[in-house]
N, C-alpha and C positions, 0 to 999 in steps of 0.2 A: 483817660487817665484818672486814677483815684487820687484825691487830695484831701487833706484834713479840712473840715469845715471850720469856719470862724463864726463868731456870734452874728456878724453882718449877714451871714447866709441863712439864718434861722427862718426868716419870713418866706424866703424862696423854698426852703426845705418843707415848710408847712404847706405851701401851695402844691408841691409834689405829693405830699402825704394826702392832702384832701382830694386832689384829683384821682389819685389811686384808690382811695377808700370809696369815693362816690362811684367809681367804675366797677368795684369788685365786692363791696360790702353792702349789698342791697337790703340786708336785714337790719341795718342800723337806721334809727330814726334821726331826723334832723337834730333833735336835742342831744342825741348821743354823739353825733359828729361834733357839735359845738362844745360839748363837755370835754371830749378827748382832745380836741384842738387846743383848748385852753391848758389842759394838763400837759400836753406835749410841749407847748410853748414855754410854760412856766416851770416845768419840772423835768420832763423826760429828756429833752435835748441836751441839757447841761449835765445830766447824770451818766451819759455814755460818751465813748470816744466816737465822734461822728465824722464820717467820710462821705464825700460827694463825688459824683461823676458829672462832668459838664459836656455839653455838645452845643456848638455855636454860641458859647458864652453863657448858656443857661443850664441850671442844675436839672438833670433828667432822672437821677437816681441817687439814693443815699442808703447808707448802712450805719447802724448804731451798735457798737460793741461794748461789752462789759467783760473784760478779761477774755475768756474763750467762748463766751455766749453771744450769739446774734440776738440782740434785743429788738431791733427793728430793721426792716429792709423793704424799701418801697421804690417802685419805678413808675414814672409818669406814664399814663396810658398811651401817649404818643410814641413812647420809646419801648413799650412792652413787646415781648416776643422777638427781641433783638439779641437776647443772650446776656443782657446787663445784670439781671437778677442772679443768674447762674454764675456769672463772672464774679460779682461781689461776694456771693456766698462761698464760692470755692477759693477766693483770695484771702479769706479772713485770717489764715495762718501763714500767709506769705510775707515777704519782706515789705510789701506795701503798707502793712499795718504794724509790724513788729517793733520798730524803733520807738514809736510813741507809747505803745501798750506795755513794753517791758518795764517802763518806769512806774506804772500804776498797779500791775498785777503781782 
């Protein structure tokens, strides 16, 4: 189930982001990851409409939207290849997101 993220979710969202990036962005240096982690925490998460998917009480995927644009979409490596990324990407214009986004766009 997709649900809006709250500020208390940000650290767990960052954990998902970092695990995903470390598993798929081998071209990034450690300094790059630390740089972007700080930017994401301090700027990017608050700048988007952020939604999360939980399994077993843990966040396993998230999407950040700005009006009709997907600004970020990450799935924890343990949950990849399960269809979550496709589900989130194809759901961006569905009723799951529309109510909150209508007010901002």
